[in-house]
Short mmCIF file of the C-alpha atoms (twelve columns), coordinates in Angstrom:
data_MODEL
# 
_entry.id   MODEL 
# 
loop_
_atom_site.group_PDB 
_atom_site.id 
_atom_site.type_symbol 
_atom_site.label_atom_id 
_atom_site.label_alt_id 
_atom_site.label_comp_id 
_atom_site.label_asym_id 
_atom_site.label_seq_id 
_atom_site.Cartn_x 
_atom_site.Cartn_y 
_atom_site.Cartn_z 
_atom_site.pdbx_PDB_model_num 
ATOM 1   C CA . UNK A 1   117.010 99.710  98.316  1 
ATOM 2   C CA . UNK A 2   118.467 100.595 94.947  1 
ATOM 3   C CA . UNK A 3   120.821 103.065 96.618  1 
ATOM 4   C CA . UNK A 4   121.760 100.301 99.413  1 
ATOM 5   C CA . UNK A 5   122.633 97.924  96.633  1 
ATOM 6   C CA . UNK A 6   124.798 100.289 94.435  1 
ATOM 7   C CA . UNK A 7   126.630 101.125 97.926  1 
ATOM 8   C CA . UNK A 8   127.241 97.531  98.375  1 
ATOM 9   C CA . UNK A 9   128.367 96.878  94.810  1 
ATOM 10  C CA . UNK A 10  130.789 99.715  95.068  1 
ATOM 11  C CA . UNK A 11  131.952 98.249  98.434  1 
ATOM 12  C CA . UNK A 12  132.382 95.057  96.709  1 
ATOM 13  C CA . UNK A 13  134.612 96.519  93.859  1 
ATOM 14  C CA . UNK A 14  136.954 98.291  96.381  1 
ATOM 15  C CA . UNK A 15  137.272 95.107  98.411  1 
ATOM 16  C CA . UNK A 16  138.152 93.179  95.109  1 
ATOM 17  C CA . UNK A 17  141.391 95.118  95.025  1 
ATOM 18  C CA . UNK A 18  142.326 93.554  98.473  1 
ATOM 19  C CA . UNK A 19  140.951 90.299  97.901  1 
ATOM 20  C CA . UNK A 20  140.844 89.471  94.166  1 
ATOM 21  C CA . UNK A 21  144.575 88.754  94.040  1 
ATOM 22  C CA . UNK A 22  144.751 86.617  97.232  1 
ATOM 23  C CA . UNK A 23  144.793 82.889  96.937  1 
ATOM 24  C CA . UNK A 24  142.126 80.756  98.808  1 
ATOM 25  C CA . UNK A 25  143.822 80.050  102.096 1 
ATOM 26  C CA . UNK A 26  140.663 77.779  102.747 1 
ATOM 27  C CA . UNK A 27  141.463 75.214  100.016 1 
ATOM 28  C CA . UNK A 28  141.887 71.767  101.587 1 
ATOM 29  C CA . UNK A 29  140.830 72.885  104.894 1 
ATOM 30  C CA . UNK A 30  138.171 71.146  107.022 1 
ATOM 31  C CA . UNK A 31  136.196 74.543  107.530 1 
ATOM 32  C CA . UNK A 32  132.950 75.464  106.081 1 
ATOM 33  C CA . UNK A 33  131.479 79.067  106.562 1 
ATOM 34  C CA . UNK A 34  127.948 79.861  107.150 1 
ATOM 35  C CA . UNK A 35  126.557 83.119  107.115 1 
ATOM 36  C CA . UNK A 36  122.826 83.266  108.255 1 
ATOM 37  C CA . UNK A 37  120.310 86.202  107.491 1 
ATOM 38  C CA . UNK A 38  119.233 86.280  111.094 1 
ATOM 39  C CA . UNK A 39  119.554 84.360  114.350 1 
ATOM 40  C CA . UNK A 40  116.634 86.247  115.743 1 
ATOM 41  C CA . UNK A 41  114.289 83.904  113.933 1 
ATOM 42  C CA . UNK A 42  113.528 80.470  114.961 1 
ATOM 43  C CA . UNK A 43  113.587 78.959  111.417 1 
ATOM 44  C CA . UNK A 44  117.126 80.314  110.877 1 
ATOM 45  C CA . UNK A 45  118.188 78.805  114.327 1 
ATOM 46  C CA . UNK A 46  117.139 75.625  113.233 1 
ATOM 47  C CA . UNK A 47  118.785 75.780  109.788 1 
ATOM 48  C CA . UNK A 48  122.097 76.639  111.634 1 
ATOM 49  C CA . UNK A 49  121.609 73.692  114.193 1 
ATOM 50  C CA . UNK A 50  121.048 71.370  111.234 1 
ATOM 51  C CA . UNK A 51  124.127 72.341  109.368 1 
ATOM 52  C CA . UNK A 52  126.289 72.189  112.875 1 
ATOM 53  C CA . UNK A 53  125.195 68.718  113.547 1 
ATOM 54  C CA . UNK A 54  125.981 67.523  109.889 1 
ATOM 55  C CA . UNK A 55  129.258 69.312  110.033 1 
ATOM 56  C CA . UNK A 56  130.285 67.729  113.471 1 
ATOM 57  C CA . UNK A 57  129.128 64.252  112.113 1 
ATOM 58  C CA . UNK A 58  131.135 64.569  109.015 1 
ATOM 59  C CA . UNK A 59  134.248 65.983  110.755 1 
ATOM 60  C CA . UNK A 60  134.067 69.646  109.616 1 
ATOM 61  C CA . UNK A 61  134.335 72.749  111.516 1 
ATOM 62  C CA . UNK A 62  131.370 75.242  110.809 1 
ATOM 63  C CA . UNK A 63  132.234 79.031  111.188 1 
ATOM 64  C CA . UNK A 64  128.726 80.839  111.756 1 
ATOM 65  C CA . UNK A 65  128.106 84.481  111.505 1 
ATOM 66  C CA . UNK A 66  124.893 86.427  111.641 1 
ATOM 67  C CA . UNK A 67  124.061 89.468  109.606 1 
ATOM 68  C CA . UNK A 68  121.117 90.635  111.691 1 
ATOM 69  C CA . UNK A 69  118.930 91.140  108.665 1 
ATOM 70  C CA . UNK A 70  121.076 93.922  107.387 1 
ATOM 71  C CA . UNK A 71  122.578 93.522  103.843 1 
ATOM 72  C CA . UNK A 72  125.645 95.841  104.905 1 
ATOM 73  C CA . UNK A 73  126.271 93.452  107.777 1 
ATOM 74  C CA . UNK A 74  126.300 90.633  105.376 1 
ATOM 75  C CA . UNK A 75  128.807 92.027  103.174 1 
ATOM 76  C CA . UNK A 76  130.953 92.823  106.187 1 
ATOM 77  C CA . UNK A 77  130.462 89.099  107.383 1 
ATOM 78  C CA . UNK A 78  131.357 87.854  103.851 1 
ATOM 79  C CA . UNK A 79  134.610 90.028  104.125 1 
ATOM 80  C CA . UNK A 80  135.455 88.625  107.287 1 
ATOM 81  C CA . UNK A 81  134.647 84.869  106.718 1 
ATOM 82  C CA . UNK A 82  136.953 84.890  103.527 1 
ATOM 83  C CA . UNK A 83  139.825 85.601  105.952 1 
ATOM 84  C CA . UNK A 84  139.083 82.621  108.293 1 
ATOM 85  C CA . UNK A 85  140.462 79.840  106.203 1 
ATOM 86  C CA . UNK A 86  137.274 78.386  104.959 1 
ATOM 87  C CA . UNK A 87  137.008 75.826  101.796 1 
ATOM 88  C CA . UNK A 88  133.330 77.122  100.858 1 
ATOM 89  C CA . UNK A 89  130.720 79.522  102.128 1 
ATOM 90  C CA . UNK A 90  127.137 78.784  102.776 1 
ATOM 91  C CA . UNK A 91  125.020 81.923  102.310 1 
ATOM 92  C CA . UNK A 92  121.469 82.529  103.490 1 
ATOM 93  C CA . UNK A 93  121.031 85.929  102.038 1 
ATOM 94  C CA . UNK A 94  119.130 88.931  103.702 1 
ATOM 95  C CA . UNK A 95  118.078 90.204  100.268 1 
ATOM 96  C CA . UNK A 96  118.402 88.373  96.961  1 
ATOM 97  C CA . UNK A 97  119.646 91.427  95.044  1 
ATOM 98  C CA . UNK A 98  121.988 92.873  97.563  1 
ATOM 99  C CA . UNK A 99  123.501 89.285  98.122  1 
ATOM 100 C CA . UNK A 100 125.292 89.725  94.814  1 
ATOM 101 C CA . UNK A 101 127.707 91.954  96.324  1 
ATOM 102 C CA . UNK A 102 128.294 89.307  98.865  1 
ATOM 103 C CA . UNK A 103 128.828 86.612  96.514  1 
ATOM 104 C CA . UNK A 104 131.321 88.594  94.412  1 
ATOM 105 C CA . UNK A 105 133.308 88.975  97.500  1 
ATOM 106 C CA . UNK A 106 133.653 85.317  97.732  1 
ATOM 107 C CA . UNK A 107 134.168 84.865  94.164  1 
ATOM 108 C CA . UNK A 108 137.087 87.172  94.130  1 
ATOM 109 C CA . UNK A 109 138.609 85.090  96.872  1 
ATOM 110 C CA . UNK A 110 138.076 81.911  94.881  1 
ATOM 111 C CA . UNK A 111 135.935 80.490  97.596  1 
ATOM 112 C CA . UNK A 112 132.693 78.540  96.321  1 
ATOM 113 C CA . UNK A 113 129.197 79.649  97.571  1 
ATOM 114 C CA . UNK A 114 126.144 77.785  98.018  1 
ATOM 115 C CA . UNK A 115 123.001 79.584  98.772  1 
ATOM 116 C CA . UNK A 116 120.414 78.332  101.387 1 
ATOM 117 C CA . UNK A 117 116.621 79.020  101.516 1 
ATOM 118 C CA . UNK A 118 116.928 82.351  99.470  1 
ATOM 119 C CA . UNK A 119 118.771 82.848  96.275  1 
ATOM 120 C CA . UNK A 120 121.286 85.388  95.195  1 
ATOM 121 C CA . UNK A 121 120.709 87.562  92.080  1 
ATOM 122 C CA . UNK A 122 124.112 87.889  90.983  1 
ATOM 123 C CA . UNK A 123 127.579 86.613  91.382  1 
ATOM 124 C CA . UNK A 124 128.559 82.750  90.713  1 
ATOM 125 C CA . UNK A 125 126.985 80.310  93.096  1 
ATOM 126 C CA . UNK A 126 127.408 76.425  92.984  1 
ATOM 127 C CA . UNK A 127 124.106 75.489  93.964  1 
ATOM 128 C CA . UNK A 128 120.869 76.644  95.704  1 
ATOM 129 C CA . UNK A 129 119.346 74.439  98.241  1 
ATOM 130 C CA . UNK A 130 115.672 75.683  99.279  1 
ATOM 131 C CA . UNK A 131 112.040 74.714  99.689  1 
ATOM 132 C CA . UNK A 132 109.854 74.950  96.392  1 
ATOM 133 C CA . UNK A 133 108.473 78.389  97.768  1 
ATOM 134 C CA . UNK A 134 106.268 78.740  94.767  1 
ATOM 135 C CA . UNK A 135 104.615 75.378  95.491  1 
ATOM 136 C CA . UNK A 136 104.352 76.028  99.261  1 
ATOM 137 C CA . UNK A 137 102.628 79.303  98.506  1 
ATOM 138 C CA . UNK A 138 100.192 77.786  96.042  1 
ATOM 139 C CA . UNK A 139 99.490  75.029  98.428  1 
ATOM 140 C CA . UNK A 140 98.454  77.705  100.958 1 
ATOM 141 C CA . UNK A 141 96.346  79.631  98.799  1 
ATOM 142 C CA . UNK A 142 94.460  76.524  97.627  1 
ATOM 143 C CA . UNK A 143 93.917  75.655  101.265 1 
ATOM 144 C CA . UNK A 144 92.577  79.196  101.948 1 
ATOM 145 C CA . UNK A 145 90.190  78.755  98.939  1 
ATOM 146 C CA . UNK A 146 88.980  75.321  100.079 1 
ATOM 147 C CA . UNK A 147 88.318  76.673  103.475 1 
ATOM 148 C CA . UNK A 148 86.559  80.041  102.486 1 
ATOM 149 C CA . UNK A 149 84.532  78.500  99.576  1 
ATOM 150 C CA . UNK A 150 86.149  80.873  97.324  1 
ATOM 151 C CA . UNK A 151 84.327  83.804  98.876  1 
ATOM 152 C CA . UNK A 152 85.635  86.752  101.256 1 
ATOM 153 C CA . UNK A 153 88.081  89.353  101.908 1 
ATOM 154 C CA . UNK A 154 91.645  88.108  102.470 1 
ATOM 155 C CA . UNK A 155 95.048  89.614  103.769 1 
ATOM 156 C CA . UNK A 156 98.674  88.721  102.668 1 
ATOM 157 C CA . UNK A 157 101.487 89.679  104.756 1 
ATOM 158 C CA . UNK A 158 104.712 89.820  102.754 1 
ATOM 159 C CA . UNK A 159 108.234 89.104  103.911 1 
ATOM 160 C CA . UNK A 160 111.291 91.149  103.361 1 
ATOM 161 C CA . UNK A 161 110.974 92.802  99.886  1 
ATOM 162 C CA . UNK A 162 113.511 91.931  97.616  1 
ATOM 163 C CA . UNK A 163 114.087 88.226  99.139  1 
ATOM 164 C CA . UNK A 164 113.524 85.275  96.826  1 
ATOM 165 C CA . UNK A 165 111.508 83.692  99.571  1 
ATOM 166 C CA . UNK A 166 109.119 86.593  99.608  1 
ATOM 167 C CA . UNK A 167 108.735 87.046  95.992  1 
ATOM 168 C CA . UNK A 168 108.056 83.147  95.402  1 
ATOM 169 C CA . UNK A 169 105.612 82.524  98.356  1 
ATOM 170 C CA . UNK A 170 103.748 85.508  97.141  1 
ATOM 171 C CA . UNK A 171 103.757 84.356  93.564  1 
ATOM 172 C CA . UNK A 172 102.610 80.971  94.420  1 
ATOM 173 C CA . UNK A 173 99.980  82.147  96.867  1 
ATOM 174 C CA . UNK A 174 98.464  84.278  94.152  1 
ATOM 175 C CA . UNK A 175 98.629  81.294  91.721  1 
ATOM 176 C CA . UNK A 176 96.642  79.347  94.253  1 
ATOM 177 C CA . UNK A 177 93.595  81.985  94.881  1 
ATOM 178 C CA . UNK A 178 93.607  82.969  91.127  1 
ATOM 179 C CA . UNK A 179 90.055  82.776  89.575  1 
ATOM 180 C CA . UNK A 180 88.539  81.611  93.085  1 
ATOM 181 C CA . UNK A 181 86.655  84.796  93.672  1 
ATOM 182 C CA . UNK A 182 88.448  85.885  96.816  1 
ATOM 183 C CA . UNK A 183 89.191  89.443  97.262  1 
ATOM 184 C CA . UNK A 184 92.923  90.396  98.421  1 
ATOM 185 C CA . UNK A 185 92.223  93.681  99.959  1 
ATOM 186 C CA . UNK A 186 95.665  94.280  101.228 1 
ATOM 187 C CA . UNK A 187 99.249  92.959  100.923 1 
ATOM 188 C CA . UNK A 188 101.781 94.677  102.916 1 
ATOM 189 C CA . UNK A 189 105.236 93.987  104.187 1 
ATOM 190 C CA . UNK A 190 106.111 92.910  107.603 1 
ATOM 191 C CA . UNK A 191 109.817 91.915  107.149 1 
ATOM 192 C CA . UNK A 192 109.243 88.181  108.332 1 
ATOM 193 C CA . UNK A 193 109.072 89.650  111.868 1 
ATOM 194 C CA . UNK A 194 106.413 88.948  114.630 1 
ATOM 195 C CA . UNK A 195 106.312 92.424  115.942 1 
ATOM 196 C CA . UNK A 196 105.916 93.819  112.686 1 
ATOM 197 C CA . UNK A 197 103.379 91.297  111.819 1 
ATOM 198 C CA . UNK A 198 101.456 92.570  114.958 1 
ATOM 199 C CA . UNK A 199 101.637 96.304  114.067 1 
ATOM 200 C CA . UNK A 200 100.899 95.821  110.289 1 
ATOM 201 C CA . UNK A 201 97.898  93.809  110.882 1 
ATOM 202 C CA . UNK A 202 96.618  96.416  113.523 1 
ATOM 203 C CA . UNK A 203 97.053  98.974  110.749 1 
ATOM 204 C CA . UNK A 204 95.311  96.832  108.164 1 
ATOM 205 C CA . UNK A 205 92.342  96.299  110.431 1 
ATOM 206 C CA . UNK A 206 91.717  99.860  110.846 1 
ATOM 207 C CA . UNK A 207 90.394  100.211 107.265 1 
ATOM 208 C CA . UNK A 208 89.502  96.686  106.781 1 
ATOM 209 C CA . UNK A 209 87.332  94.906  109.493 1 
ATOM 210 C CA . UNK A 210 85.540  92.499  107.294 1 
ATOM 211 C CA . UNK A 211 88.511  89.892  106.724 1 
ATOM 212 C CA . UNK A 212 87.944  86.219  106.352 1 
ATOM 213 C CA . UNK A 213 91.555  85.154  106.110 1 
ATOM 214 C CA . UNK A 214 95.323  86.145  106.374 1 
ATOM 215 C CA . UNK A 215 98.218  84.345  104.642 1 
ATOM 216 C CA . UNK A 216 101.474 85.412  106.283 1 
ATOM 217 C CA . UNK A 217 104.624 84.573  104.239 1 
ATOM 218 C CA . UNK A 218 106.324 83.157  107.503 1 
ATOM 219 C CA . UNK A 219 105.033 81.803  111.069 1 
ATOM 220 C CA . UNK A 220 106.447 84.835  112.776 1 
ATOM 221 C CA . UNK A 221 104.310 87.260  110.968 1 
ATOM 222 C CA . UNK A 222 101.360 84.852  111.109 1 
ATOM 223 C CA . UNK A 223 101.746 84.634  114.975 1 
ATOM 224 C CA . UNK A 224 101.953 88.522  115.096 1 
ATOM 225 C CA . UNK A 225 98.790  88.862  113.066 1 
ATOM 226 C CA . UNK A 226 97.090  86.155  115.072 1 
ATOM 227 C CA . UNK A 227 97.836  88.514  118.190 1 
ATOM 228 C CA . UNK A 228 96.219  91.482  116.416 1 
ATOM 229 C CA . UNK A 229 93.140  89.573  115.552 1 
ATOM 230 C CA . UNK A 230 93.040  88.230  119.154 1 
ATOM 231 C CA . UNK A 231 92.903  91.719  120.557 1 
ATOM 232 C CA . UNK A 232 90.066  92.686  118.304 1 
ATOM 233 C CA . UNK A 233 88.228  89.622  119.442 1 
ATOM 234 C CA . UNK A 234 88.167  88.299  115.510 1 
ATOM 235 C CA . UNK A 235 89.204  84.626  116.310 1 
ATOM 236 C CA . UNK A 236 87.278  83.094  113.592 1 
ATOM 237 C CA . UNK A 237 89.484  84.722  110.827 1 
ATOM 238 C CA . UNK A 238 91.730  81.805  109.051 1 
ATOM 239 C CA . UNK A 239 95.328  82.365  109.501 1 
ATOM 240 C CA . UNK A 240 97.893  80.309  107.460 1 
ATOM 241 C CA . UNK A 241 101.613 80.731  107.951 1 
ATOM 242 C CA . UNK A 242 104.680 79.378  106.405 1 
ATOM 243 C CA . UNK A 243 107.559 77.517  108.124 1 
ATOM 244 C CA . UNK A 244 106.013 75.049  110.732 1 
ATOM 245 C CA . UNK A 245 108.167 76.523  113.592 1 
ATOM 246 C CA . UNK A 246 107.414 74.988  116.824 1 
ATOM 247 C CA . UNK A 247 105.463 77.832  117.993 1 
ATOM 248 C CA . UNK A 248 103.383 77.843  114.821 1 
ATOM 249 C CA . UNK A 249 102.673 73.929  114.870 1 
ATOM 250 C CA . UNK A 250 101.560 74.563  118.624 1 
ATOM 251 C CA . UNK A 251 99.082  77.263  117.617 1 
ATOM 252 C CA . UNK A 252 97.550  75.179  114.924 1 
ATOM 253 C CA . UNK A 253 97.108  72.308  117.480 1 
ATOM 254 C CA . UNK A 254 95.435  74.892  119.797 1 
ATOM 255 C CA . UNK A 255 93.434  76.315  116.941 1 
ATOM 256 C CA . UNK A 256 94.892  79.686  116.592 1 
ATOM 257 C CA . UNK A 257 96.464  79.151  113.393 1 
ATOM 258 C CA . UNK A 258 94.490  77.204  110.632 1 
ATOM 259 C CA . UNK A 259 97.476  75.828  108.724 1 
ATOM 260 C CA . UNK A 260 101.348 76.420  108.283 1 
ATOM 261 C CA . UNK A 261 103.502 75.014  105.289 1 
ATOM 262 C CA . UNK A 262 106.035 72.963  106.627 1 
ATOM 263 C CA . UNK A 263 109.632 73.444  105.567 1 
ATOM 264 C CA . UNK A 264 112.397 71.301  106.865 1 
ATOM 265 C CA . UNK A 265 115.026 74.053  107.772 1 
ATOM 266 C CA . UNK A 266 117.262 71.230  109.635 1 
ATOM 267 C CA . UNK A 267 117.344 69.246  106.410 1 
ATOM 268 C CA . UNK A 268 118.111 72.535  104.282 1 
ATOM 269 C CA . UNK A 269 121.046 73.154  106.755 1 
ATOM 270 C CA . UNK A 270 122.424 69.423  106.533 1 
ATOM 271 C CA . UNK A 271 121.925 69.168  102.877 1 
ATOM 272 C CA . UNK A 272 123.921 72.421  102.707 1 
ATOM 273 C CA . UNK A 273 126.923 70.731  104.488 1 
ATOM 274 C CA . UNK A 274 126.626 67.694  102.485 1 
ATOM 275 C CA . UNK A 275 126.747 69.332  99.378  1 
ATOM 276 C CA . UNK A 276 129.493 71.768  100.301 1 
ATOM 277 C CA . UNK A 277 131.778 68.769  101.002 1 
ATOM 278 C CA . UNK A 278 130.861 67.294  97.578  1 
ATOM 279 C CA . UNK A 279 131.833 70.598  95.761  1 
ATOM 280 C CA . UNK A 280 135.118 70.732  98.099  1 
ATOM 281 C CA . UNK A 281 135.730 67.259  96.716  1 
ATOM 282 C CA . UNK A 282 135.317 68.247  93.146  1 
ATOM 283 C CA . UNK A 283 132.062 66.507  92.798  1 
ATOM 284 C CA . UNK A 284 129.475 67.658  90.391  1 
ATOM 285 C CA . UNK A 285 126.105 69.105  91.920  1 
ATOM 286 C CA . UNK A 286 122.602 70.130  90.742  1 
ATOM 287 C CA . UNK A 287 122.179 73.852  90.176  1 
ATOM 288 C CA . UNK A 288 119.015 73.637  92.489  1 
ATOM 289 C CA . UNK A 289 118.405 70.902  95.317  1 
ATOM 290 C CA . UNK A 290 114.608 71.166  96.329  1 
ATOM 291 C CA . UNK A 291 113.347 70.144  100.005 1 
ATOM 292 C CA . UNK A 292 109.876 68.702  100.196 1 
ATOM 293 C CA . UNK A 293 107.127 70.648  101.857 1 
ATOM 294 C CA . UNK A 294 103.759 69.699  103.271 1 
ATOM 295 C CA . UNK A 295 100.720 71.370  104.827 1 
ATOM 296 C CA . UNK A 296 100.277 71.168  108.595 1 
ATOM 297 C CA . UNK A 297 96.627  71.397  109.554 1 
ATOM 298 C CA . UNK A 298 94.874  70.460  112.890 1 
# 
């Protein structure tokens, strides 16, 4: 990852020669850019839809690009979108560290940036809009402790390493289980992906058959883990996800998942557009705008 980030930063510097001296052609336009980490995930599709609905309501055009979970593609998207006459760019980063290169491209073109769901660890950002992922992870951890009575082996499936969402949800979860007596026997990355969640869980089960609970840092991984456990006829294992996607809420109601932490991706998207227009109009905004969470159980 360090090598990728170095390459992206070098690319940013070279692009700055091309973009740094140009004026912001998007100033005063009715266009807002949105770069999404991936549209192969229901959560980010909902975020995009929330942004599109609010943009339409307020009379703005939303230009959407998909980074396909690739930091290099994100840089390419950022360079592309700076030429499309947008007044502001909403960025949902693939990776918080690598996103610095993308933000700096926008900075070089004098186009303001707002980050959504995941932060950028570098560059100038006007504001960050996201759920309090630490609080959500802690909520999940406390629920697992309560359900297991503080005893048993548990597993954590981590999202994309380096993303602020993965870091914060993991930090919160570990705060929630701290001092409980639960034994975290495995914590492995599955990139917020359902198929990887399935395969990683299968691998974990080969060496850890006595598992009482799984916390997955998003619902896609939780549903993948659920399939792996179901295939092993381990249907009594408690699984807690994060995001409250439609598939996950349905699985909670059916008893296949124990719980999911509910974000409001549509609200993150719509708040992104509302805040973008405030920034475009020269209004002051908070550095961080939190979106409320809740735990959904059967």
